[in-house]
C-alpha positions in Angstrom: 0.0 0.0 0.0 1.3 3.5 -0.9 2.2 5.6 2.2 -0.2 8.6 2.1 1.6 10.4 4.9 -1.7 11.0 6.7 -0.9 12.5 10.1 -3.3 11.7 12.9 -4.5 14.3 15.4 -1.7 14.7 18.1 -3.3 14.8 21.5 0.1 14.9 23.3 1.2 18.3 22.1 2.0 21.0 24.7 -1.3 22.2 26.2 -0.1 24.7 28.7 -2.1 24.8 31.9 -4.8 22.4 30.8 -5.7 19.9 33.4 -6.1 16.2 33.0 -9.9 16.5 32.4 -9.4 19.1 29.7 -6.7 16.9 28.1 -9.0 14.0 28.1 -11.8 16.0 26.4 -9.3 17.3 23.8 -8.0 13.8 23.1 -11.0 11.6 23.2 -14.1 13.7 22.5 -13.0 15.7 19.5 -14.5 14.5 16.2 -11.9 13.0 13.9 -11.1 15.1 10.8 -10.8 13.8 7.3 -7.3 14.0 5.9 -6.7 15.7 2.6 -4.7 13.3 0.4 -3.9 12.6 -3.2 -3.8 9.0 -4.2 -2.5 7.9 -7.6 -3.7 5.3 -10.1 -3.6 1.7 -8.9 -3.3 2.8 -5.2 -4.9 0.9 -2.3 -6.2 2.8 0.7 -7.8 1.8 4.0 -8.9 0.5 6.3 -9.1 3.2 8.9 -8.7 6.8 7.9 -11.1 9.3 6.5 -9.8 10.7 3.2 -10.7 13.6 1.0 -9.2 13.6 -2.5 -7.5 16.8 -3.7 -7.3 16.1 -7.5 -8.4 13.8 -10.3 -6.8 10.5 -11.0 -6.1 10.6 -14.7 -5.0 8.0 -17.3 -5.3 5.0 -15.1 -4.0 2.0 -17.0 -3.4 -1.7 -16.3 -2.7 -4.5 -18.7 -3.4 -7.1 -16.0 -6.8 -6.1 -14.8 -5.9 -4.0 -11.7 -8.4 -1.6 -10.3 -7.7 2.1 -10.7 -8.3 2.5 -7.0 -8.8 -0.2 -4.3 -10.5 0.7 -1.1 -10.7 -1.5 2.0 -13.2 -0.7 4.7 -14.1 0.5 7.1 -13.1 3.9 5.8 -14.8 7.2 4.7 -13.7 8.4 1.2 -14.9 11.7 -0.2 -13.9 12.0 -3.8 -14.6 15.7 -3.4 -16.0 16.2 -6.8 -13.0 14.7 -8.6 -12.9 12.0 -11.3 -11.2 8.7 -11.7 -10.5 8.4 -15.5 -9.0 5.4 -17.2 -7.0 5.3 -20.5 -8.4 4.2 -23.8 -5.6 1.7 -24.4 -5.3 -1.0 -21.6 -7.7 0.7 -19.2 -7.7 -0.3 -15.6 -10.9 -1.4 -13.9 -12.7 1.2 -11.8 -13.0 1.4 -8.0 -12.9 -2.0 -6.1 -14.3 -2.1 -2.6 -13.1 -4.8 -0.1 -13.7 -5.3 3.6 -16.9 -3.8 4.9 -18.2 -0.3 5.8 -16.7 1.7 3.0 -18.5 5.1 2.8 -17.8 6.6 -0.7 -19.3 9.8 -2.0 -19.2 12.8 -4.3 -17.2 12.0 -7.5 -17.1 10.1 -10.8 -15.5 7.2 -12.6 -15.1 7.1 -16.4 -13.8 5.0 -19.2 -12.6 1.9 -17.2 -12.6 -1.7 -18.2 -14.5 -4.6 -16.6 -16.5 -2.5 -14.1 -16.8 1.0 -13.0 -17.6 0.4 -9.3 -17.5 -3.1 -7.7 -18.9 -3.6 -4.1 -17.0 -6.6 -2.9 -15.5 -7.9 0.3 -18.1 -8.4 3.1 -20.6 -5.7 2.0 -22.3 -3.1 4.1 -20.9 -0.3 2.0 -22.7 3.0 1.4 -22.3 4.9 -1.9 -23.7 8.4 -2.3 -23.7 10.8 -5.3 -21.2 8.9 -7.5 -21.5 8.9 -11.3 -20.1 6.0 -13.4 -19.8 6.6 -17.1 -18.6 4.8 -20.3 -17.4 1.5 -18.9 -16.4 -1.4 -21.2 -18.4 -3.8 -18.9 -21.0 -3.2 -16.2 -21.2 0.2 -14.5 -22.0 -0.8 -10.9 -21.5 -4.4 -9.7 -23.1 -5.3 -6.3 -22.0 -8.8 -5.5 -22.2 -8.6 -1.7 -25.0 -8.1 0.9 -26.4 -5.2 2.8 -25.1 -2.3 0.7 -26.9 1.0 0.1 -26.7 3.2 -3.0 -28.3 6.6 -3.1 -28.1 9.1 -6.0 -25.8 6.9 -8.1 -25.7 7.5 -11.9 -24.6 4.7 -14.2 -24.7 5.5 -17.9 -23.3 4.7 -21.4 -21.8 1.2 -20.6 -21.3 -1.8 -22.8 -22.9 -3.9 -20.1 -25.6 -3.2 -17.5 -26.1 -0.1 -15.5 -26.5 -1.9 -12.1 -25.8 -5.6 -11.7 -27.1 -6.6 -8.3 -26.5 -10.2 -7.2 -26.0 -9.8 -3.5 -28.8 -10.1 -0.9 -30.6 -7.3 0.9 -29.3 -4.3 -1.0 -31.0 -0.9 -1.1 -30.9 1.4 -4.2 -32.7 4.7 -4.0 -32.9 7.6 -6.5 -30.3 5.9 -8.8 -30.3 6.4 -12.6 -29.3 3.9 -15.4 -29.4 5.4 -18.9 -28.1 4.4 -22.4 -26.6 1.1 -21.4 -26.1 -1.7 -23.9 -27.8 -4.3 -21.6 -30.3 -3.8 -18.8 -30.6 -0.7 -16.7 -31.1 -2.7 -13.5 -30.4 -6.4 -13.5 -31.4 -7.9 -10.1 -30.5 -11.6 -9.3 -30.1 -11.2 -5.6 -33.1 -11.7 -3.3 -34.6 -9.0 -1.0 -33.4 -6.1 -3.1 -35.2 -2.8 -2.4 -35.5 -0.4 -5.3 -37.2 2.9 -4.8 -37.5 6.0 -7.0 -35.0 4.8 -9.5 -35.0 5.6 -13.2 -34.1 3.3 -16.2 -34.1 5.1 -19.5 -32.9 4.3 -23.0 -31.3 1.0 -22.2 -30.9 -1.5 -25.0 -32.5 -4.4 -23.1 -34.9 -4.4 -20.1 -35.2 -1.4 -17.8 -35.6 -3.6 -14.8 -35.0 -7.4 -15.0 -36.0 -9.2 -11.8 -34.9 -12.8 -11.8 -34.8 -13.2 -8.0 -37.4 -13.4 -5.2 -38.8 -11.3 -2.5 -37.7 -8.0 -3.9 -39.5 -4.7 -3.1 -40.0 -2.0 -5.7 -41.6 1.4 -5.2 -42.1 4.4 -7.5 -39.5 3.3 -10.1 -39.7 4.4 -13.7 -38.8 2.4 -16.8 -38.9 4.3 -20.1 -37.8 3.8 -23.7 -36.2 0.4 -23.0 -35.2 -1.8 -26.0 -37.2 -4.7 -24.4 -39.7 -4.7 -21.5 -39.8 -1.9 -19.0 -40.2 -4.4 -16.1 -39.5 -8.1 -16.7 -40.4 -10.1 -13.7 -39.2 -13.7 -13.9 -38.8 -14.3 -10.1 -41.4 -15.0 -7.4 -43.0 -13.2 -4.5 -42.0 -9.7 -5.5 -43.9 -6.6 -4.3 -44.2 -3.7 -6.7 -46.1 -0.5 -6.0 -46.5 2.8 -7.7 -44.0 2.1 -10.6 -44.4 3.4 -14.2 -43.5 1.8 -17.5 -43.7 4.2 -20.5 -42.7 4.0 -24.2 -40.8 0.7 -24.0 -40.2 -1.2 -27.2 -41.9 -4.4 -26.0 -44.3 -4.9 -23.0 -44.4 -2.3 -20.3 -44.6 -5.1 -17.6 -44.0 -8.8 -18.4 -44.6 -11.5 -15.7 -43.5 -15.1 -15.9 -42.8 -15.7 -12.2 -45.4 -16.6 -9.5 -47.0 -15.0 -6.4 -46.0 -11.5 -7.4 -48.1 -8.6 -6.2 -48.4 -5.4 -8.2 -50.3 -2.4 -7.0 -51.0 0.9 -8.6 -48.7 0.4 -11.6 -49.1 2.6 -14.7 -48.1 1.2 -18.1 -48.6 3.5 -21.0 -47.5 4.1 -24.6 -45.5 0.8 -24.8 -45.2 -0.8 -28.2 -46.8 -4.1 -27.2 -48.9 -4.9 -24.1 -49.3 -2.8 -21.0 -49.2 -5.9 -18.9 -48.5 -9.5 -20.1 -48.8 -12.4 -17.7 -47.8 -15.5 -19.6 -46.4 -18.0 -17.1 -46.3 -18.6 -13.4 -49.3 -18.8 -11.1 -51.0 -16.7 -8.4 -50.0 -13.3 -9.6 -52.2 -10.4 -8.4 -52.6 -7.0 -9.9 -54.6 -4.4 -8.1 -55.3 -0.8 -9.2 -53.0 -1.1 -12.3 -53.7 1.0 -15.4 -52.8 0.3 -19.0 -53.3 3.3 -21.4 -52.6 3.8 -25.1 -50.4 0.7 -25.6 -49.6 -0.6 -29.1 -51.2 -4.0 -28.5 -53.5 -4.9 -25.5 -53.8 -3.4 -22.1 -53.8 -6.7 -20.0 -53.1 -10.1 -21.6 -53.3 -13.1 -19.4 -52.5 -16.7 -20.3 -51.2 -17.9 -16.9 -53.2 -19.6 -14.1 -54.7 -18.2 -10.8 -54.2 -14.6 -11.9 -56.3 -12.1 -10.1 -56.8 -8.6 -11.7 -59.0 -6.1 -9.8 -59.8 -2.4 -9.8 -57.7 -1.4 -12.8 -58.3 0.5 -16.0 -57.5 -0.2 -19.7 -58.1 2.7 -21.9 -57.3 3.5 -25.6 -55.2 0.4 -26.2 -54.8 -0.7 -29.8 -56.4 -4.2 -29.5 -58.1 -5.5 -26.3 -58.4 -3.8 -23.0 -58.4 -7.1 -21.0 -57.9 -10.5 -22.6 -58.0 -13.9 -21.1 -56.3 -16.4 -23.3 -55.5 -19.5 -21.3 -54.6 -20.8 -17.8 -57.2 -21.8 -15.2 -58.9 -20.3 -12.1 -58.4 -16.7 -13.1 -60.5 -13.7 -12.0 -61.0 -10.2 -13.4 -63.2 -8.0 -11.2 -64.2 -4.4 -10.8 -62.2 -3.1 -13.8 -63.0 -0.4 -16.3 -62.2 -0.9 -20.0 -63.2 1.7 -22.5 -62.2 2.9 -26.0 -60.0 0.0 -26.9 -59.4 -0.9 -30.5 -60.8 -4.4 -30.8 -62.8 -5.4 -27.7 -62.7 -3.8 -24.3 -62.8 -7.3 -22.8 -62.2 -10.6 -24.4 -62.2 -14.3 -23.4 -61.0 -17.0 -25.7 -62.4 -19.9 -23.7 -66.1 -18.8 -23.2 -65.3 -17.9 -19.5 -64.4 -21.5 -18.7 -61.1 -20.5 -17.1 -61.8 -16.9 -16.0 -64.5 -15.4 -13.8 -65.5 -11.9 -14.9 -67.5 -9.9 -12.3 -68.7 -6.3 -11.8 -66.8 -4.9 -14.7 -67.5 -1.7 -16.8 -67.0 -2.0 -20.5 -68.7 -1.3 -23.8 -67.5 -4.1 -26.2 -66.8 -7.8 -25.6 -66.3 -10.9 -27.7 -68.6 -13.1 -25.5 -71.8 -12.5 -23.6 -70.5 -14.6 -20.7 -68.4 -11.6 -19.6 -70.0 -9.4 -17.0 
C-alpha cells in the first residue's frame, strides 16, 4: 500500500495549563477530521482513515486487470467532486471495494474496463452521489450483501447499469441510462429499489430474476425490451411506471407476485402481459394507449382487480389460457378491438362487476 503520509491528530502536544480532564476532552471527545490526500492510479487505501481527494486520477491503465483504486473498509472516502478516469488503451478497472463499511461519495468514474464500481468484500458499503460513465463492462456491480446506494448515476456502458447479485441491498434515486444491456439487473433476493429511473437501455429497464424484492415508484422508459421483466417469485411492486418501452411495459413469468397501482402507457406491445407462473395479483393497475393490448393473461390463478384499460390498440383485457383466473371491478373503454375478451367462453376466468362497452362473449359481466 502506498504511504499517504496521513498525520493523525496529536493529542500529546503542549497544552499549557490544561488539566487532566481538559486533556481527556481534547484527546477523546474531539471528532476525527478527514485528511486531505492525493492518491495515484492503482493505489490501495484503508482500512481506517477518512480521506478527501484533492485532484483527479487521470490516465489509469493496467494490462493485467488491476483496479484504478482499491478501497478496503471501514473507511470514509470523499472524492470531493474529482474524477477517476481510465485510459483508452489498456484501461484499468474502476474502483474496487473490499472489507466492509466503505463510505464513498461525491465523485465520478469514467472509461474503465470490466467494471466502474464493484462492491466486494463483506458488503455493508454505502455509496452516495457517485457517477459512473462509459465502462467497457458493467457500470456498478453489487455482489455482496447489505449495501446501500443513493443518487448513483450509471450511464453509457457496454454492459448493465446496475448488476445486483447480493442479498438485501438498497438502491434509492439511482439512474441507469443508455446502457447496452439492462438498466437494473437484479438476481439477488430481498433487493429494495425505490424512486430509480431506467431510460434508453438496449434491453430491459428492470430485470428481476430473483425473489422477495420490493420496488416502489421506479420508472422504466424507452427500453429496448420490456420496462419491467419479472421472472422471479414473491416480488412486491407498488407505484411504478412503464412508459414508451419497445416491447411490453410489464411482463410477468414468475409466481406469487403482487403489483399495486402500476401505470403502463404508450408501450409498443402490451401494457401488462402475464404469460407464465401462477397466483399473480394486480390491483389498481392501469394500461393506457399501448400498441397492443392493455392486459393479456395466459397464466393460471391470476387475479386482476380495480384497474383500467383505456385506448389500447387491441383488447383492453384478454383472457387467453390458464385456469382459475378472475378479473373483477375493472374499467375498460375505448380500446381498438374489444374492451374485454375471453377466448375460452369464460371457462377459465371469472368476470364480475366490470365496466366496458364491447366484448367478444356475452359470458363476460
